[in-house]
C-alpha positions as CSV (number, residue, x, y, z in Angstrom):
1,M,4.6,-38.9,2.7
2,E,0.9,-39.5,3.7
3,N,2.0,-41.2,6.9
4,F,4.4,-38.4,7.8
5,I,1.7,-35.7,7.3
6,M,-0.7,-37.6,9.5
7,I,2.0,-37.9,12.2
8,L,2.7,-34.2,12.1
9,V,-1.0,-33.3,12.4
10,L,-1.3,-35.5,15.5
11,L,2.1,-34.2,16.8
12,A,0.9,-30.5,17.0
13,P,-1.4,-31.0,20.1
14,L,0.8,-33.7,21.5
15,S,3.9,-31.5,21.4
16,I,2.1,-29.0,23.7
17,L,0.9,-31.7,26.0
18,I,4.4,-33.3,26.3
19,S,6.0,-29.9,26.8
20,H,3.6,-29.0,29.6
21,T,3.5,-32.4,31.4
22,V,7.0,-33.9,30.9
23,L,9.6,-31.4,29.7
24,S,8.5,-28.7,32.1
25,K,9.7,-31.0,35.0
26,F,13.3,-31.0,33.6
27,A,13.7,-27.6,32.2
28,T,12.4,-24.1,32.4
29,F,11.1,-22.6,29.2
30,S,8.9,-19.7,28.1
31,K,5.2,-20.3,27.8
32,E,5.4,-18.9,24.2
33,I,6.7,-22.3,23.2
34,Y,3.1,-23.5,23.4
35,F,2.4,-21.4,20.3
36,I,5.7,-21.7,18.5
37,L,5.7,-25.6,18.3
38,P,2.2,-26.0,16.7
39,F,2.8,-23.0,14.4
40,F,5.9,-24.6,12.8
41,V,4.3,-28.0,12.7
42,Y,1.2,-26.7,10.9
43,F,3.3,-24.6,8.6
44,L,5.3,-27.7,7.6
45,V,2.0,-29.6,7.0
46,S,0.6,-26.9,4.8
47,F,3.9,-26.7,2.8
48,L,3.9,-30.5,2.3
49,I,0.3,-30.7,1.2
50,A,0.7,-27.7,-1.1
51,S,3.9,-28.9,-2.7
52,Q,2.6,-32.4,-3.2
53,F,-0.9,-31.3,-4.3
54,N,-2.6,-34.0,-6.4
55,L,0.4,-36.2,-5.9
56,L,-0.6,-37.7,-2.5
57,G,-2.7,-40.8,-2.3
58,S,-4.7,-42.3,0.6
59,I,-4.0,-44.0,3.9
60,S,-6.1,-46.4,6.0
61,F,-6.0,-47.6,9.6
62,G,-7.8,-50.7,10.8
63,Y,-10.1,-49.6,13.6
64,L,-12.6,-52.3,14.5
65,Q,-13.9,-55.7,13.3
66,L,-17.7,-55.8,14.0
67,F,-19.6,-58.8,12.8
68,S,-19.0,-58.8,9.0
69,F,-17.9,-55.2,9.0
70,D,-14.3,-54.3,8.8
71,L,-14.3,-50.7,10.1
72,S,-11.3,-48.6,9.1
73,L,-10.3,-45.0,9.4
74,E,-9.6,-43.8,5.8
75,F,-8.1,-40.6,4.7
76,V,-7.7,-39.4,1.1
77,F,-5.6,-36.5,-0.2
78,D,-7.6,-35.8,-3.3
79,S,-8.0,-32.2,-4.6
80,N,-11.1,-31.3,-2.6
81,N,-9.9,-32.7,0.7
82,S,-6.4,-31.2,0.3
83,L,-7.9,-27.9,-0.7
84,M,-10.1,-27.9,2.4
85,S,-7.2,-28.9,4.7
86,L,-5.1,-26.0,3.2
87,L,-7.9,-23.6,3.9
88,V,-8.0,-24.8,7.6
89,L,-4.2,-24.5,7.9
90,I,-3.9,-21.0,6.4
91,I,-6.6,-19.5,8.6
92,S,-5.3,-21.5,11.6
93,L,-1.8,-20.1,11.1
94,C,-3.2,-16.6,11.1
95,V,-5.3,-17.3,14.3
96,I,-2.2,-18.8,16.1
97,T,-0.1,-15.7,15.2
98,Y,-3.0,-13.4,16.4
99,S,-3.5,-15.4,19.6
100,Y,0.1,-15.2,20.5
101,K,-0.4,-11.7,21.9
102,Y,-4.2,-11.9,22.5
103,V,-3.7,-14.3,25.5
104,S,-0.2,-13.2,26.4
105,N,-1.4,-11.9,29.8
106,E,-2.8,-15.3,30.8
107,S,-1.0,-17.5,33.3
108,K,1.1,-20.4,32.1
109,S,-1.6,-23.0,32.9
110,R,-4.3,-21.1,31.1
111,Y,-1.9,-20.5,28.2
112,F,-1.5,-24.3,28.0
113,R,-5.2,-24.9,28.1
114,Y,-5.8,-22.4,25.3
115,T,-3.1,-23.6,23.0
116,F,-3.7,-27.3,23.6
117,F,-7.5,-27.2,22.8
118,L,-6.8,-24.7,19.9
119,S,-4.3,-27.1,18.4
120,L,-6.5,-30.2,19.0
121,F,-9.4,-28.2,17.4
122,I,-7.3,-27.5,14.3
123,S,-5.9,-31.0,14.0
124,S,-9.5,-32.4,14.3
125,M,-10.7,-30.2,11.5
126,I,-7.8,-31.2,9.2
127,L,-8.4,-34.9,9.8
128,F,-12.1,-34.3,9.3
129,S,-11.4,-32.7,6.0
130,L,-9.2,-35.5,4.8
131,S,-11.5,-38.3,6.1
132,N,-13.1,-40.5,3.5
133,D,-15.4,-42.6,5.6
134,L,-18.3,-41.7,7.9
135,L,-16.8,-43.3,11.0
136,S,-13.7,-41.1,11.0
137,S,-15.8,-38.1,10.0
138,F,-18.0,-38.7,13.0
139,I,-15.0,-39.2,15.4
140,F,-13.4,-35.9,14.5
141,W,-16.9,-34.2,14.2
142,E,-17.2,-35.1,18.0
143,F,-13.7,-33.8,18.7
144,L,-14.7,-30.5,17.1
145,G,-17.7,-30.3,19.5
146,L,-15.6,-31.2,22.5
147,C,-12.9,-28.6,21.8
148,S,-15.4,-25.9,21.1
149,F,-16.9,-26.6,24.5
150,F,-13.6,-25.9,26.3
151,L,-12.7,-23.0,24.1
152,I,-16.0,-21.1,24.3
153,A,-15.8,-21.5,28.1
154,F,-12.1,-20.3,28.2
155,Y,-13.1,-17.3,30.3
156,N,-14.7,-19.7,32.9
157,K,-15.1,-17.0,35.5
158,D,-17.8,-15.5,33.3
159,G,-21.1,-17.3,34.0
160,E,-22.4,-16.4,30.5
161,A,-19.4,-18.0,28.9
162,N,-20.0,-21.2,30.8
163,D,-23.7,-21.3,30.0
164,S,-23.0,-20.6,26.3
165,S,-20.5,-23.5,26.1
166,I,-23.0,-25.9,27.7
167,I,-25.8,-24.8,25.3
168,A,-23.5,-25.2,22.3
169,F,-22.3,-28.6,23.6
170,W,-25.8,-30.2,24.2
171,L,-27.5,-28.8,21.1
172,T,-24.8,-30.2,18.9
173,R,-24.9,-33.5,20.8
174,L,-28.6,-33.7,19.9
175,G,-27.7,-33.5,16.2
176,D,-24.8,-36.0,16.7
177,L,-27.3,-38.6,17.9
178,F,-29.1,-38.4,14.6
179,F,-25.7,-38.6,12.8
180,L,-24.9,-41.7,14.8
181,L,-28.2,-43.3,13.9
182,A,-27.5,-42.5,10.2
183,L,-24.2,-44.3,10.4
184,V,-25.8,-47.5,11.8
185,M,-28.5,-47.4,9.1
186,I,-26.0,-46.7,6.2
187,G,-23.6,-49.4,7.5
188,F,-26.3,-52.1,7.5
189,K,-27.7,-50.9,4.1
190,Y,-24.4,-50.6,2.1
191,G,-22.1,-52.8,4.2
192,T,-19.5,-50.1,4.3
193,L,-19.0,-46.5,5.7
194,N,-16.5,-45.6,3.0
195,I,-17.9,-42.4,1.4
196,D,-16.6,-43.2,-2.1
197,S,-18.1,-46.7,-2.0
198,I,-21.5,-45.4,-0.8
199,N,-21.6,-42.7,-3.5
200,N,-20.5,-45.2,-6.2
201,S,-23.1,-47.8,-5.1
202,F,-25.8,-45.2,-5.1
203,F,-24.8,-43.9,-8.5
204,Q,-24.1,-47.2,-10.3
205,N,-27.3,-48.9,-9.1
206,S,-29.5,-45.9,-9.6
207,I,-31.1,-46.5,-6.3
208,A,-34.6,-45.0,-6.0
209,S,-35.3,-42.0,-3.8
210,N,-37.3,-44.0,-1.3
211,F,-37.8,-43.8,2.5
212,S,-35.0,-46.2,3.4
213,N,-32.5,-44.0,1.4
214,T,-33.9,-40.6,2.4
215,L,-34.1,-41.3,6.1
216,P,-30.4,-41.8,7.0
217,M,-29.4,-38.8,4.8
218,T,-32.1,-36.7,6.5
219,F,-30.6,-37.7,9.9
220,I,-27.2,-36.6,8.7
221,F,-28.7,-33.3,7.6
222,I,-30.2,-32.8,11.1
223,G,-26.7,-33.3,12.5
224,V,-25.5,-30.7,10.0
225,L,-28.2,-28.2,11.0
226,T,-27.2,-28.4,14.7
227,K,-23.4,-28.2,13.9
228,C,-24.0,-25.3,11.5
229,A,-26.4,-23.6,13.9
230,Q,-29.1,-23.3,11.2
231,Y,-32.7,-22.7,12.0
232,P,-34.1,-23.9,14.5
233,F,-30.7,-24.3,16.2
234,T,-29.5,-20.8,15.7
235,I,-29.4,-20.0,19.4
236,W,-26.0,-21.4,20.3
237,L,-23.6,-19.7,17.8
238,P,-24.3,-16.0,18.7
239,R,-24.0,-17.0,22.4
240,A,-20.6,-18.6,21.7
241,M,-19.3,-15.1,21.1
242,K,-18.4,-15.1,24.9
243,G,-15.3,-17.1,23.9
244,P,-12.0,-15.6,22.8
245,T,-12.3,-13.7,19.5
246,P,-9.6,-15.7,17.7
247,I,-11.6,-18.9,18.5
248,S,-14.7,-17.2,17.1
249,A,-12.8,-16.4,13.9
250,L,-11.8,-20.1,13.6
251,I,-15.2,-21.5,14.4
252,H,-17.0,-19.2,12.0
253,S,-14.7,-19.5,9.1
254,A,-12.9,-22.8,8.6
255,T,-13.8,-25.3,11.2
256,M,-16.9,-26.3,13.2
257,V,-19.8,-24.5,11.5
258,V,-18.6,-25.2,8.0
259,A,-17.8,-28.9,8.7
260,G,-21.4,-29.8,8.0
261,V,-21.4,-28.1,4.6
262,F,-18.3,-30.0,3.6
263,L,-19.8,-33.3,4.7
264,L,-22.8,-32.6,2.5
265,F,-20.5,-31.8,-0.3
266,K,-18.8,-35.2,0.1
267,L,-22.2,-36.9,-0.1
268,G,-23.4,-34.8,-3.0
269,V,-23.8,-37.7,-5.4
270,I,-26.5,-39.1,-3.1
271,I,-28.2,-35.8,-2.3
272,I,-28.7,-35.0,-6.0
273,E,-30.9,-38.1,-6.3
274,L,-33.1,-37.4,-3.2
275,D,-35.6,-34.8,-4.4
276,S,-37.4,-34.4,-1.1
277,L,-34.2,-34.0,0.9
278,K,-32.8,-31.5,-1.7
279,K,-35.9,-29.3,-1.2
280,F,-35.6,-29.7,2.6
281,I,-32.0,-28.5,2.5
282,M,-32.7,-25.6,0.2
283,F,-35.7,-24.2,2.1
284,F,-33.9,-24.5,5.4
285,G,-30.9,-22.7,4.0
286,A,-33.0,-19.9,2.4
287,F,-35.1,-19.3,5.5
288,T,-32.0,-19.2,7.7
289,A,-30.2,-16.8,5.3
290,L,-33.1,-14.4,5.4
291,L,-34.0,-14.7,9.1
292,T,-30.4,-14.3,10.4
293,S,-29.6,-11.4,8.1
294,I,-32.6,-9.6,9.7
295,Y,-31.3,-10.5,13.1
296,A,-27.8,-9.1,12.2
297,F,-29.3,-5.8,11.2
298,Y,-30.9,-5.3,14.6
299,Q,-27.8,-6.3,16.7
300,D,-25.7,-3.8,18.5
301,D,-22.9,-6.1,19.6
302,L,-20.1,-6.1,17.1
303,K,-19.3,-9.9,17.3
304,K,-23.0,-10.8,17.3
305,I,-23.5,-8.9,14.1
306,L,-20.8,-11.0,12.5
307,A,-22.2,-14.2,14.1
308,Y,-25.6,-13.8,12.6
309,S,-23.9,-12.8,9.3
310,T,-22.1,-16.2,9.4
311,L,-25.4,-18.0,9.9
312,S,-26.8,-16.2,6.9
313,H,-23.9,-17.1,4.7
314,I,-24.0,-20.8,5.7
315,G,-27.7,-20.7,4.7
316,L,-26.5,-19.5,1.3
317,M,-24.1,-22.4,1.2
318,L,-26.9,-24.9,1.7
319,I,-29.1,-23.6,-1.1
320,P,-27.0,-24.9,-4.1
321,F,-27.3,-28.5,-2.7
322,G,-31.0,-28.2,-3.5
323,L,-30.2,-26.9,-6.9
324,N,-27.9,-29.8,-7.9
325,S,-24.7,-27.8,-7.5
326,G,-22.8,-28.7,-4.4
327,I,-19.5,-27.4,-5.9
328,I,-20.9,-23.8,-5.7
329,S,-21.5,-24.4,-2.0
330,Y,-17.9,-25.5,-1.6
331,F,-16.8,-22.4,-3.6
332,H,-18.7,-20.1,-1.2
333,L,-17.4,-21.9,1.8
334,Y,-13.9,-21.2,0.6
335,S,-14.4,-17.5,-0.2
336,H,-16.4,-16.8,2.9
337,S,-13.8,-18.3,5.2
338,F,-11.2,-15.8,4.3
339,F,-13.2,-12.6,4.7
340,K,-15.2,-13.8,7.7
341,S,-12.1,-14.8,9.7
342,M,-10.6,-11.4,8.8
343,L,-13.7,-9.6,10.1
344,F,-13.7,-11.5,13.4
345,L,-10.0,-10.9,14.0
346,L,-10.6,-7.2,13.1
347,A,-13.5,-7.1,15.6
348,G,-11.3,-8.6,18.3
349,Y,-8.6,-6.0,17.7
350,I,-11.1,-3.1,17.9
351,I,-12.7,-4.6,21.1
352,L,-9.2,-5.2,22.6
353,V,-7.9,-1.7,22.2
354,S,-11.1,0.1,22.8
355,G,-12.5,-2.0,25.7
356,K,-15.9,-1.8,24.0
357,S,-18.0,-4.1,21.9
358,K,-21.2,-2.2,21.4
359,L,-21.5,-0.6,17.9
360,S,-23.2,2.4,19.4
361,E,-20.1,3.1,21.6
362,L,-17.6,2.7,18.8
363,K,-18.9,5.5,16.5
364,G,-16.0,6.8,14.4
365,Y,-13.4,4.7,16.1
366,V,-11.6,3.4,13.0
367,A,-9.7,5.9,10.9
368,L,-10.3,5.7,7.1
369,N,-6.6,6.2,6.2
370,R,-5.2,3.5,8.6
371,P,-4.7,-0.2,7.8
372,I,-7.6,-1.2,10.1
373,G,-9.9,1.2,8.1
374,I,-8.9,-0.3,4.8
375,I,-9.3,-3.8,6.1
376,L,-12.8,-2.9,7.4
377,I,-13.8,-1.6,4.0
378,I,-12.6,-4.7,2.3
379,G,-14.4,-6.9,4.8
380,C,-17.8,-5.1,4.5
381,L,-17.7,-5.0,0.7
382,S,-16.9,-8.7,0.7
383,L,-19.9,-9.4,2.9
384,V,-22.1,-7.7,0.4
385,G,-20.4,-9.3,-2.6
386,I,-19.0,-6.3,-4.4
387,Y,-16.9,-7.1,-7.5
388,P,-14.0,-7.9,-7.7
389,L,-13.6,-9.0,-4.1
390,T,-13.6,-12.7,-3.2
391,G,-17.1,-12.8,-1.8
392,S,-18.6,-11.5,-5.1
393,F,-17.8,-14.5,-7.3
394,S,-19.3,-17.3,-5.2
395,K,-22.4,-15.2,-4.1
396,E,-23.2,-14.2,-7.6
397,Y,-23.1,-17.9,-8.7
398,I,-25.6,-18.8,-6.0
399,Y,-28.0,-15.9,-7.0
400,Y,-27.7,-16.7,-10.6
401,L,-28.4,-20.4,-10.0
402,A,-31.4,-19.6,-7.9
403,F,-32.7,-17.2,-10.6
404,L,-32.5,-20.0,-13.2
405,E,-34.0,-22.8,-11.0
406,S,-36.4,-21.2,-8.5
407,K,-37.8,-17.7,-8.6
408,E,-39.2,-18.1,-5.1
409,I,-35.8,-18.9,-3.6
410,F,-34.3,-16.1,-5.7
411,M,-36.7,-13.5,-4.2
412,V,-35.9,-14.7,-0.6
413,L,-32.2,-14.3,-1.5
414,I,-32.8,-10.8,-2.7
415,L,-34.5,-9.9,0.6
416,S,-31.6,-11.4,2.4
417,L,-29.2,-9.4,0.3
418,V,-31.0,-6.2,1.2
419,F,-30.5,-6.8,4.9
420,T,-26.9,-7.9,4.3
421,V,-26.3,-4.5,2.5
422,L,-28.0,-2.7,5.4
423,Y,-26.0,-4.3,8.3
424,S,-22.8,-4.1,6.3
425,S,-23.4,-0.4,5.6
426,R,-24.3,0.2,9.2
427,L,-21.0,-1.5,10.4
428,L,-18.9,0.6,8.0
429,T,-20.6,4.0,8.4
430,T,-20.7,3.7,12.2
431,L,-17.2,2.5,12.8
432,I,-15.2,4.5,10.3
433,S,-14.4,8.2,10.3
434,K,-11.8,10.5,8.7
435,R,-9.5,10.5,11.7
436,G,-10.6,7.8,14.1
437,K,-9.9,7.3,17.8
438,D,-7.5,4.3,17.7
439,N,-4.0,5.5,18.7
440,T,-2.3,2.0,18.9
441,G,-1.1,1.8,15.3
442,N,2.5,2.5,16.3
443,N,2.5,-0.1,19.1
444,E,4.9,-2.9,18.4
445,N,2.5,-5.5,19.7
446,S,-0.2,-4.4,17.2
447,L,1.9,-6.1,14.5
448,Y,0.9,-9.5,15.8
449,Y,-2.7,-8.5,15.1
450,L,-2.1,-6.5,11.9
451,I,0.0,-9.1,10.0
452,P,-2.7,-11.8,10.0
453,L,-5.3,-9.2,9.1
454,I,-3.4,-7.8,6.2
455,F,-2.6,-11.3,4.9
456,L,-6.3,-12.3,5.0
457,A,-7.3,-9.0,3.4
458,A,-4.9,-9.7,0.5
459,L,-6.5,-13.1,0.0
């Protein structure tokens, strides 16, 4: 079964490529097939992983024999990896459904470009989630960066979109150099790149928190900082809003920017023992959470508000690593992904039907008694962490943990929360009104936007 799932994950982007380059020469078909094929493949993968949850094992592929190292690509379907891959699949299915109409006016060649890189992006994140060695993690980490480059620059006639994709690409490449250096150092130190073996070796031998152990993990964390766009690398993610909104939803919720958090979670056994690195991670997370929540409050562009909000929440995810509780980071990653993808898709819908993205130009645009209005309320309340919505549970754990372990971090988080409440309230009170101005609710095409939104709101 594991082999079959891996084949399906690889088949999704390949099916689009084969349809475009081979089958199109022998038959004429609608360009919508580029969305239909990956949708059903990913749906089948999600069904198989969910139905066989905790019953699947592991799979390994020989990759390279280098000196005494036998480098293999290893994938494990344990509960954490499977849960993460299901998160990616659920949000990806929503994004594919939404994108079906979002790019429907594009030419067939651009349709192919969008769907191929979107599918490759999704498959790369699924394989990254299932990977159990640092080599395969690094390979699919690189694929995520490459796909984001092409997707952010999808509107390549826009000079800003091109510039934004280049900035994102090279900033994340800088961090990837540190990640690669860490792989070399860890490989020579432990004789393996298998994550379980590294964690077990560190735990069983009670290896001291010295320079040779801290340095490679610090290098990995620098790679995480760039990929997650944490301070001082925050510049690239808000600029990436020039890409299509469904891509923004995917990048901000369940793929590229949270990949680093999940990698730290996998290496949590080591991070717990490295006191200096723990403090490093915690302070960077707290500072970014506060700084970017302030930035979000002063933004006028709808997508940039949500972008800075994402940076703030990823900062929150980093804090528990410094407090010996990586599982709380994973919990917040999971809950944040649903409501943030929903908010981005909602923003895309509003921008699409109104033709405007400035908050100041969208006053009273959303009707309180329409589905969009209800979804907006759910999203904003989730951002703040109002009980009993999804965001409340994980955020409260982080605040409670900070209160018990570090009063200084707790005070920073309170300040961050104040600005989160302010920008969320500003979003809600500016956009919503009793009657609203959106008259597209009865449009048949709007169902392709509303169905994913309603589904994510229910989660």
